[in-house]
N, C-alpha and C positions, 0 to 999 in steps of 0.2 A: 466440445474438443477435450477429449475422454484423458484424463492419467490414469497411468500405472498406480497400482499402491504392492508394496512387497507384502512376501508370504506373511509376515511376519505383523500380524492385526490391520492396522490401517498407518501404520510408517508408510510416508511417501516416499518412492525412491525419488531424490533428487537428478540422476542423471537421466530419469526416464523423466522428470517433469520438463528438464531442459532438454529434453529431443522432442518431446510434443509441443512446449512454448516454439522451437523452431520451425519446426513442421508447420506446426499450427498458421506460425506467418509467413511462413511458403508460401503455403496454400492462399490466405489473404492478397497476399501481393499475383499469384497467378491466377488469381482468379479476377484483376481487372481490366481484363481484355487487352489492346496493343498495350506491350509489355516497350515500346516506345525507340529511342534513338536506341542504340546498343551502348557498355558503358567502355563497351572497346579495349584491346591492349595496351601493351607499356613501349611501345611504340615510337610515339608520339607524332602529328595528325601532320607534321613537316615531308612522308614519305610522297619522293616525285611517281606520277600516275607514269605508267610504262605501258600499259595496256589498253588499247583503244574499246572503249565502253560501247556495250550494247544501244543501241536505240532505243527499241521498242522497250520501253520504262515507264511501269505503274505513273509514275510520279518523276519527271526530267528531274536528275542532278541524284536521283536516289535510287539505291537499290533495294525493293522491299522482301522484306525476306520472310518467310513463313515454319514458325521453331513451336514444338511445346515444349516455352519451359518449365516444366516439372517433373526435369530431368536431370540433376544434377550429375558431374562435373563438365556436364555436355551444356546445357544450358537448362539456366533457370534465373529469377525474380532477387536480382540483389537485394537484401531487408533495409537497406541504410539509405538505396535511391532509389528502389522502385525499379531499377533498370535491369534489363536482358544483360546479363553474362555469360560467364561457362566457357570451356574451350572452342567447342560449336562459334560461339559472337564471336568469341576473339581470332579466327578466323576466317570468318568474310569478313569481318570489319577491317581486319588488312588485305584482304583481297578486297575488296570496293577500293581502300586506300591505291592500290597500283591500280584500278579503272579512274578517279581520281571521283568517286560515288563515295558521299554522306551516304549510313548506312540502317535502315529502320527494323526490326524485327518485331514484325508481329504476335500474335499468340497465338497457335494453331492446335485446331482439335485432332489428334494424331491419330484417329477412327479416319477421318478423313482428311488427309491434309493433302496426299496425293492428289486424288479428287479435287480439291480445293484449289490449287498449285494447275491444275487443267483448264479450270476456268478462269483462270488470270486473277486469284483473288490474289499471288503473289507473283515475285517475276521467278523466286527463287526459291529452295525449300532447302534447309540446315538442320536435321532434327533426331540422327542421330538411326537413322533410317538404312538398316541391313540392304544389300543387294541380294536379291532373291529374283529366280525366273520372270515371277506374275509380277511382281514390282514393276521389272525392266519390260512386261508387255505394256507401259503405261509410260515410263517416262525415262529420260537418259541419266547416268549416274555419272560420276567423275569420282574416286575410290578416294578418301582424304583419314580412311581410321580401320583398324582393325580391333572387333573384340567379339567374344565370345559371350557363354552366357552362363547364368551361376544363380546359387542359392542363396537367400540370406534366411540363418535362422537365430532364435535366441542363446545366448551366451551359455557356452554348456552343452550346447546340442543335444537337448532333453531324451529326444526321438530318435536320435540318431540314425539323421536325414544325412545321405550322404553321396545320391543320385535322383532323378527322377522315377529311377526305380522304386523309391523308397517311398514314395509318398503317395500310393492308394492307401486310403480309410484317413486322408491328413486333410487341413483346412489348408487351401495353399491360395496366396493374393495376387494378383498379374495386370499391369494393365493391357487393355483393351488396343488389340490389332497387329498385336507384336510377334515377332518369330519366338517367344516366348509360351504368349498364350496359344500359338502353332501348335505349339509343343508337347504342350499339356491337357489342348485336347485329344492330340493321338495319344498320351498317355494315361488318358481316362478310358478310353479304349480298350489299349492294353491291359491294367486292370480289370477291366469287366472279363474281358475273354481270358485270364488267368485267374477267374473264382472269387478277387479278392474286392474289397467293398473300395467306389471307386471316391476318385479325388473331389472332394470338394469345395468348386473354385470362386473367390470373389474378383471377380470380374470392373474394373474401375480405367476411369476415360486418364486422370491424373498419375503419375509415379509417386509422388508426395502420399496421396493419397493409401499408395496400396502400402510403401512402408506406414503409414499410421499404424495402416492393422495389424501391421506384426509391433510396432509399439504399444499399441496397448492391450497385445495377447491375442487378436482372435482370428488371427489364424496363426499357423505353426511353421509358417514358411513364404517369403514371395520367390518369385521367378523373374530377373530382372539381366540386361547387359551385365557382363563382369567391371566396368568400370562404374555403376552405379553401387554395386554391390560392395566395389571397395572404397567407395567414397563413403557410405552411410557407415561402413566399419569401424573409419578412419574417423567421422563422426564420434562416435559414441564406439569406443571397444569393450567398454564392458559392458556391455548389454545385448550383442548384437557377435553374430562368428558366421563365419562362410561353411556351409555344407557341400563337404564334397570340394572337385575338381571344377576350372572349367573345361565347357562342352563348345561344340562347336562351334569356335572360329571364324569368324566370316567379316568380309569390308563394311562397310559401313560409308551412304553416299550422297554428296550433295547431288541435289534432285532440280534437274531440267525439262521443262515439258518436252515429249518425243519427237515432238518438228521443230523447235524452236535451235537450231546451227549456230546466229548468231552469238544468242546469250549461251551458248552452250561454251563456244570456241573461244569467247573472250571470258568467261569463268575460270577456265581448264586456262587459260594464260596467267592470268594472275595464282591464280594455285600456284603454276610450275615458279612462277617467280616468289613467293613467300617462299617456296618449299628451295629453291636458288640459293637466297638472300638469309638464310638460315634462321626467317621467324617462325618456320614450321616449330623446327629442333625448341628456340626457346620458350612456343606456349606447352610442348608439352613439357617445361621446366619447370613452369610459371605454375601448373597444374597437375605437379609431383602425378605422371601418368606413366604408366612403364613405357618403356621405349620397345616392349615386342609387340605395341601396338599402333607403331608408327607403318605408315605404306611407303616401301622404299620407291 
């Protein structure tokens, strides 16, 4: 892992060192395979089961959940416990309680996460998956979160980046198989058509690795869902800032196999119960998320 040095010789920036160390530890933990039982939310373990659990589970009494745990604040590995945590993890844990199920979050590769769900590696997926027509051909979705796309740049925005249109000739980091990757692929073609230098993309499997590129100043910007941008900005406001406005707002969904009606109905009922009793709102407060990102 590389550290950032300030422009004044080799005097180390301790803010940069802090985020580099934090990201490095997150990446080490995230690489350890299964994230195990989720750390869960603060509602306690005495929640009454009010929803009939689906019968066709990989492990009886347990909801096996696929999640790319490199995407804070929605899903990541807690450095203290080594367990999966985040808004998405808390939400699915609460849903599991309403069905009387334990929840086991397994680390997934986002690039293949829906295909792995289809092959029954998981009972369900929750991983900030944006709902779009291509994905709806493969799976069913329960909308639970609204997110847009946004750019993260160096503090002071030295390259004056305010939109994807400003990225021609720039180095940009992005996670594979995301809607942002698709948008940047299209933007590269637009740069070429306009006679401008192309976008130099670095495409990585883990979002934590993408952010590390920016921390190490190996890219000029990163492109990801807006809650992720907000998270890293709060983590180190002295190093990063947002490049322009949030664009392309779209719902994210809990992912269920296309033909698994029983699973879908059980999860939808559990989700509705979590919303009705106020737990959904409490989780938004816990993770300091923008209320505009709620699904009504």
